[in-house]
Kinemage of the C-alpha trace (Angstrom):
@kinemage 1
@onewidth
@group {chain A} dominant
@subgroup {mainchain}
@vectorlist {calphas} color= white
{ca met a 1} P -59.126 18.146 -9.402
{ca ser a 2} L -62.132 15.733 -8.956
{ca lys a 3} L -62.525 12.041 -8.353
{ca val a 4} L -65.091 10.468 -10.726
{ca thr a 5} L -66.155 6.915 -10.048
{ca val a 6} L -68.004 5.007 -12.992
{ca val a 7} L -70.149 2.072 -11.760
{ca gly a 8} L -70.463 -0.592 -14.378
{ca ala a 9} L -67.473 -1.679 -16.857
{ca gly a 10} L -69.422 -2.801 -19.589
{ca asn a 11} L -69.473 -0.995 -22.831
{ca val a 12} L -71.256 2.219 -21.643
{ca gly a 13} L -69.208 2.701 -18.487
{ca ala a 14} L -66.046 1.861 -20.174
{ca thr a 15} L -66.677 4.557 -22.834
{ca val a 16} L -67.704 7.254 -20.276
{ca ala a 17} L -64.385 6.430 -18.439
{ca asn a 18} L -62.253 6.734 -21.570
{ca val a 19} L -64.063 9.832 -22.850
{ca leu a 20} L -63.762 11.437 -19.573
{ca ala a 21} L -59.973 10.555 -19.303
{ca his a 22} L -59.527 12.323 -22.648
{ca lys a 23} L -60.800 15.584 -21.605
{ca asp a 24} L -57.895 15.710 -18.922
{ca ile a 25} L -60.256 17.420 -16.417
{ca val a 26} L -60.372 15.100 -13.449
{ca arg a 27} L -57.622 13.791 -11.355
{ca glu a 28} L -58.868 10.244 -11.109
{ca val a 29} L -61.378 8.036 -12.714
{ca val a 30} L -62.385 4.635 -10.750
{ca leu a 31} L -64.156 2.006 -12.907
{ca leu a 32} L -66.075 -0.280 -10.635
{ca asp a 33} L -67.566 -3.687 -11.498
{ca ile a 34} L -68.348 -6.878 -9.912
{ca lys a 35} L -66.119 -8.402 -12.439
{ca gly a 36} L -62.945 -6.859 -11.008
{ca asp a 37} L -60.602 -8.026 -13.540
{ca met a 38} L -62.447 -6.765 -16.359
{ca ala a 39} L -62.546 -3.185 -14.691
{ca arg a 40} L -58.949 -3.295 -13.952
{ca gly a 41} L -58.110 -4.475 -17.705
{ca lys a 42} L -60.130 -1.656 -19.419
{ca ser a 43} L -58.823 0.932 -17.124
{ca leu a 44} L -55.280 -0.240 -17.595
{ca asp a 45} L -55.950 -0.328 -21.348
{ca ser a 46} L -57.215 3.213 -21.150
{ca phe a 47} L -54.181 4.398 -19.033
{ca gln a 48} L -51.898 3.057 -21.648
{ca gln a 49} L -53.725 5.188 -24.207
{ca ala a 50} L -52.619 8.273 -22.155
{ca pro a 51} L -49.133 8.665 -23.471
{ca ile a 52} L -50.595 8.496 -27.116
{ca asp a 53} L -53.370 10.789 -26.752
{ca tyr a 54} L -51.817 12.914 -24.203
{ca tyr a 55} L -53.662 13.026 -20.969
{ca ser a 56} L -52.821 12.809 -17.183
{ca thr a 57} L -56.109 11.371 -15.844
{ca arg a 58} L -55.354 8.174 -13.868
{ca leu a 59} L -57.545 5.262 -14.313
{ca thr a 60} L -57.987 2.462 -11.867
{ca gly a 61} L -60.472 -0.663 -11.950
{ca ser a 62} L -61.704 -2.470 -8.905
{ca glu a 63} L -64.601 -4.629 -7.425
{ca asp a 64} L -64.096 -2.879 -3.924
{ca tyr a 65} L -66.278 0.046 -3.134
{ca arg a 66} L -63.509 1.341 -0.747
{ca glu a 67} L -61.700 2.304 -3.942
{ca thr a 68} L -64.529 5.040 -4.630
{ca ala a 69} L -64.002 6.775 -1.314
{ca asn a 70} L -64.474 10.605 -1.450
{ca ser a 71} L -65.812 10.430 -5.109
{ca asp a 72} L -67.182 13.872 -6.029
{ca ile a 73} L -69.195 12.671 -8.934
{ca val a 74} L -70.726 8.886 -9.604
{ca val a 75} L -71.967 7.837 -12.842
{ca ile a 76} L -74.148 4.564 -12.621
{ca thr a 77} L -74.414 2.536 -15.598
{ca ala a 78} L -74.612 -0.846 -14.149
{ca gly a 79} L -77.551 -3.107 -14.944
{ca ile a 80} L -78.489 -5.421 -17.742
{ca pro a 81} L -78.558 -4.147 -21.303
{ca arg a 82} L -81.608 -4.413 -23.432
{ca lys a 83} L -81.927 -7.586 -25.593
{ca pro a 84} L -83.933 -7.521 -29.236
{ca gly a 85} L -87.582 -7.336 -28.365
{ca met a 86} L -87.144 -6.242 -24.841
{ca ser a 87} L -88.473 -2.755 -23.906
{ca arg a 88} L -86.778 -0.484 -21.228
{ca asp a 89} L -89.521 -1.140 -18.943
{ca asp a 90} L -88.889 -5.032 -18.886
{ca leu a 91} L -85.777 -4.150 -17.241
{ca ile a 92} L -87.269 -2.535 -14.261
{ca ser a 93} L -87.099 -5.167 -11.530
{ca thr a 94} L -83.542 -6.428 -11.989
{ca asn a 95} L -81.911 -3.109 -12.680
{ca ala a 96} L -83.945 -1.193 -9.763
{ca asn a 97} L -82.460 -3.813 -7.348
{ca ile a 98} L -79.081 -3.058 -8.759
{ca val a 99} L -79.126 0.471 -8.914
{ca lys a 100} L -80.373 0.843 -5.433
{ca ser a 101} L -77.613 -1.681 -4.147
{ca val a 102} L -74.928 0.426 -5.897
{ca thr a 103} L -76.232 3.675 -4.557
{ca lys a 104} L -76.237 2.313 -0.932
{ca ser a 105} L -72.871 1.187 -1.355
{ca ile a 106} L -71.565 4.390 -2.822
{ca met a 107} L -73.048 6.278 -0.070
{ca glu a 108} L -71.056 4.369 2.583
{ca his a 109} L -67.740 5.821 1.210
{ca ser a 110} L -68.505 9.164 -0.172
{ca glu a 111} L -70.336 12.110 1.360
{ca glu a 112} L -72.598 14.274 -0.573
{ca pro a 113} L -71.459 12.873 -4.157
{ca ile a 114} L -73.329 13.826 -7.439
{ca ile a 115} L -75.026 10.900 -8.879
{ca ile a 116} L -75.544 10.626 -12.643
{ca val a 117} L -77.799 7.831 -13.632
{ca val a 118} L -77.449 6.064 -17.049
{ca ser a 119} L -79.048 2.565 -16.258
{ca asn a 120} L -82.518 1.818 -17.922
{ca pro a 121} L -85.173 2.306 -17.711
{ca leu a 122} L -83.727 5.761 -17.009
{ca asp a 123} L -86.566 7.866 -15.334
{ca val a 124} L -87.356 5.161 -12.858
{ca met a 125} L -83.662 4.357 -12.212
{ca thr a 126} L -83.062 7.917 -11.227
{ca tyr a 127} L -85.985 7.849 -9.140
{ca ala a 128} L -84.606 4.889 -7.360
{ca ala a 129} L -81.161 6.291 -6.885
{ca gln a 130} L -82.393 9.415 -5.123
{ca glu a 131} L -84.583 7.426 -2.951
{ca ala a 132} L -81.594 5.059 -1.844
{ca ser a 133} L -79.268 8.016 -1.602
{ca gly a 134} L -81.222 10.526 0.304
{ca leu a 135} L -79.328 13.302 -1.519
{ca ser a 136} L -81.101 16.446 -2.716
{ca asp a 137} L -82.802 17.040 -6.050
{ca glu a 138} L -80.019 19.109 -7.418
{ca lys a 139} L -77.374 16.310 -6.910
{ca val a 140} L -79.159 13.056 -8.388
{ca phe a 141} L -80.368 13.257 -12.133
{ca gly a 142} L -80.076 10.937 -15.324
{ca met a 143} L -78.576 11.199 -18.706
{ca ala a 144} L -81.177 10.781 -21.451
{ca gly a 145} L -82.050 14.113 -23.278
{ca ile a 146} L -78.319 14.781 -24.145
{ca leu a 147} L -78.290 11.441 -26.039
{ca asp a 148} L -81.869 11.769 -27.529
{ca thr a 149} L -81.093 15.375 -28.716
{ca ala a 150} L -77.635 14.064 -30.200
{ca arg a 151} L -79.536 11.444 -32.120
{ca tyr a 152} L -82.104 14.053 -33.411
{ca arg a 153} L -79.300 16.298 -34.280
{ca ala a 154} L -77.400 13.533 -36.101
{ca phe a 155} L -80.385 12.482 -38.134
{ca leu a 156} L -81.123 16.228 -39.032
{ca ala a 157} L -77.267 16.615 -40.158
{ca met a 158} L -77.643 13.673 -42.193
{ca glu a 159} L -80.950 14.769 -43.864
{ca leu a 160} L -79.413 18.322 -44.633
{ca asn a 161} L -75.862 17.236 -45.274
{ca val a 162} L -74.512 20.028 -42.513
{ca ser a 163} L -72.105 19.586 -39.943
{ca pro a 164} L -73.925 18.440 -36.731
{ca lys a 165} L -71.982 21.112 -34.787
{ca asp a 166} L -74.187 23.829 -36.221
{ca ile a 167} L -77.445 22.219 -35.019
{ca gln a 168} L -79.316 22.972 -31.825
{ca ala a 169} L -82.207 21.157 -30.424
{ca met a 170} L -84.388 20.598 -27.187
{ca leu a 171} L -86.745 17.830 -26.237
{ca leu a 172} L -88.630 16.909 -23.197
{ca gly a 173} L -90.171 13.821 -21.445
{ca gly a 174} L -89.221 10.217 -20.532
{ca his a 175} L -86.332 8.578 -22.155
{ca gly a 176} L -88.070 6.061 -24.816
{ca asp a 177} L -90.842 6.224 -27.280
{ca thr a 178} L -92.923 8.785 -25.470
{ca met a 179} L -90.068 11.502 -25.411
{ca val a 180} L -91.304 14.984 -26.834
{ca pro a 181} L -88.745 16.392 -29.497
{ca leu a 182} L -89.649 20.205 -30.010
{ca pro a 183} L -89.066 21.297 -33.678
{ca arg a 184} L -89.930 24.935 -32.442
{ca tyr a 185} L -86.846 24.774 -30.517
{ca thr a 186} L -84.740 23.156 -33.177
{ca ser a 187} L -82.265 25.395 -35.447
{ca val a 188} L -79.605 25.201 -37.867
{ca ala a 189} L -77.036 27.916 -37.327
{ca gly a 190} L -79.913 29.880 -35.864
{ca ile a 191} L -82.237 29.189 -38.609
{ca pro a 192} L -85.456 27.512 -37.734
{ca ile a 193} L -85.455 23.803 -38.731
{ca thr a 194} L -88.992 24.423 -40.039
{ca glu a 195} L -87.546 26.332 -42.819
{ca leu a 196} L -85.175 23.770 -44.170
{ca val a 197} L -87.116 20.597 -43.546
{ca glu a 198} L -90.601 19.839 -44.803
{ca ser a 199} L -93.244 19.117 -41.806
{ca ser a 200} L -93.724 15.450 -42.963
{ca arg a 201} L -90.126 14.735 -43.088
{ca leu a 202} L -89.310 16.365 -39.806
{ca asp a 203} L -92.228 14.213 -38.320
{ca glu a 204} L -90.387 10.979 -39.687
{ca ile a 205} L -87.008 12.140 -38.301
{ca val a 206} L -88.672 12.957 -34.920
{ca glu a 207} L -90.174 9.494 -34.964
{ca arg a 208} L -86.724 7.818 -35.830
{ca thr a 209} L -85.092 9.546 -32.905
{ca lys a 210} L -87.936 8.406 -30.633
{ca lys a 211} L -86.968 4.661 -31.634
{ca gly a 212} L -83.163 5.442 -31.886
{ca gly a 213} L -82.271 3.275 -29.235
{ca gly a 214} L -84.255 0.172 -30.552
{ca glu a 215} L -82.837 0.717 -33.876
{ca leu a 216} L -79.426 0.250 -32.637
{ca val a 217} L -80.503 -2.825 -30.555
{ca lys a 218} L -81.793 -4.339 -33.601
{ca leu a 219} L -78.619 -3.574 -35.382
{ca met a 220} L -76.075 -4.619 -32.699
{ca gly a 221} L -77.952 -7.258 -30.712
{ca thr a 222} L -77.434 -4.890 -27.502
{ca ser a 223} L -77.660 -1.224 -26.478
{ca ala a 224} L -75.612 1.652 -27.951
{ca trp a 225} L -72.288 2.662 -26.031
{ca tyr a 226} L -70.466 5.344 -27.937
{ca ala a 227} L -73.120 8.090 -27.655
{ca pro a 228} L -74.490 7.483 -24.421
{ca gly a 229} L -70.876 7.212 -22.698
{ca ala a 230} L -69.891 10.410 -24.392
{ca ala a 231} L -73.182 12.121 -23.157
{ca ala a 232} L -72.624 11.206 -19.674
{ca ala a 233} L -69.103 12.177 -19.872
{ca gln a 234} L -70.185 15.655 -21.112
{ca met a 235} L -72.453 16.115 -18.141
{ca val a 236} L -69.486 15.276 -15.806
{ca ala a 237} L -67.338 17.717 -17.729
{ca ala a 238} L -70.021 20.582 -17.359
{ca ile a 239} L -70.074 20.006 -13.543
{ca val a 240} L -66.365 19.813 -13.079
{ca arg a 241} L -65.623 23.122 -15.059
{ca asp a 242} L -68.716 24.775 -13.670
{ca glu a 243} L -69.862 25.697 -17.229
{ca asp a 244} L -73.515 26.427 -16.601
{ca arg a 245} L -74.377 24.410 -19.462
{ca ile a 246} L -78.033 23.953 -20.528
{ca phe a 247} L -78.856 20.465 -21.134
{ca pro a 248} L -82.067 18.364 -21.036
{ca cys a 249} L -81.477 15.925 -18.050
{ca cys a 250} L -83.833 13.357 -16.265
{ca ala a 251} L -84.587 15.611 -13.164
{ca lys a 252} L -86.956 15.748 -10.262
{ca leu a 253} L -89.902 17.981 -10.958
{ca asn a 254} L -91.536 19.891 -7.916
{ca gly a 255} L -94.455 21.610 -9.487
{ca glu a 256} L -92.564 22.640 -12.783
{ca tyr a 257} L -94.663 21.924 -15.919
{ca gly a 258} L -97.417 21.171 -13.387
{ca leu a 259} L -95.837 17.836 -12.437
{ca ser a 260} L -94.482 16.546 -9.022
{ca asp a 261} L -92.832 13.560 -7.533
{ca ile a 262} L -91.621 12.418 -11.016
{ca phe a 263} L -88.252 12.436 -12.819
{ca leu a 264} L -88.487 13.479 -16.272
{ca gly a 265} L -86.541 15.017 -19.031
{ca ile a 266} L -86.562 18.696 -18.706
{ca pro a 267} L -83.821 21.547 -19.537
{ca val a 268} L -81.591 22.446 -16.595
{ca lys a 269} L -78.485 24.542 -15.874
{ca leu a 270} L -75.641 22.155 -15.037
{ca gly a 271} L -72.568 23.460 -13.138
{ca lys a 272} L -70.727 23.120 -9.811
{ca gly a 273} L -73.005 21.235 -7.156
{ca gly a 274} L -75.083 19.569 -10.138
{ca ile a 275} L -78.391 21.252 -11.276
{ca lys a 276} L -78.348 25.042 -10.538
{ca glu a 277} L -81.683 25.742 -12.120
{ca val a 278} L -84.766 24.043 -13.775
{ca leu a 279} L -85.759 25.950 -16.917
{ca glu a 280} L -89.672 25.962 -17.341
{ca leu a 281} L -90.229 26.539 -21.183
{ca lys a 282} L -93.370 28.109 -22.216
{ca leu a 283} L -95.047 25.060 -24.187
{ca glu a 284} L -97.995 25.304 -26.647
{ca lys a 285} L -100.968 23.185 -26.242
{ca asp a 286} L -99.863 20.268 -28.107
{ca glu a 287} L -96.534 20.278 -26.621
{ca lys a 288} L -97.866 20.421 -23.208
{ca asp a 289} L -100.260 17.330 -24.132
{ca leu a 290} L -97.382 15.448 -25.415
{ca leu a 291} L -95.356 15.968 -22.187
{ca lys a 292} L -98.481 14.967 -19.978
{ca glu a 293} L -98.759 11.926 -22.061
{ca ser a 294} L -94.968 10.920 -21.485
{ca ala a 295} L -95.253 11.852 -17.786
{ca glu a 296} L -98.109 9.523 -17.310
{ca his a 297} L -96.122 6.565 -18.995
{ca val a 298} L -93.070 7.481 -16.746
{ca arg a 299} L -95.406 7.603 -13.655
{ca ala a 300} L -96.923 4.226 -14.580
{ca val a 301} L -93.598 2.712 -14.392
{ca ile a 302} L -92.597 4.294 -11.343
{ca asp a 303} L -95.962 2.857 -9.696
{ca val a 304} L -94.559 -0.497 -10.864
{ca tyr a 305} L -91.450 0.220 -8.990
{ca lys a 306} L -93.083 1.355 -5.945
{ca asn a 307} L -95.303 -1.606 -5.801
{ca met a 308} L -92.312 -4.065 -6.196
């Protein structure tokens, strides 16, 4: 069984560790944070939950990267969260330095780990992590699309008063206001969403999805954590179980969709070893235009990072 390290013991990181422990599919989860006692406390609290919720996964907390040695998968959630009025792009300088430092420290103690980035601004932080790690494209990617599609599916479930289990959806592009939800690839128990929701109302739901993170920041004064944490844990599970799940993830593009040298949300097959395949959808012109617009926004932020 695998060893997983979660870097950052804040709300998101602690949720990743807790949800993953409940799945009972890995031997050990290490929760790492510069605040070592907080990491130890949250890990201990989660392991004391094990006899109640019936799982065997061991959780330990530390501030020492030596405890992460021989990790198979590393989830990076470290960084400062968004505050009200702050865009994801405002976070770039601080969080890029954190993510690069974390990645280099991880690589000193683990050989060829799979790295999943959750820190914002997500697309650029994933770029920074791959650059700092030197790992191949299939081993470094970001969690964004699973969360974004989950919000989209949740809003549709609320609109139609149906179970979110029956809703399937796909979206592309950057994690933020320029993401590209695809109603054409959205269905409820196989029924196209366009047959169930009027076009104008669907547009409103798409817009709410795009601003889903900001809505929660306004309500709570900080970023979300339950859904993001569960989304990252789902990615870990797909890899550990070698499930070949099709998920929208922030991945490196090498000519797909006419784009290169950029990390962007696209559908991939996730299993043992990380990304097994990048799926290239046949997009219509308006969808291609929206994806290009999203890519241009992400590339502009990557350029800021490169020029730091």
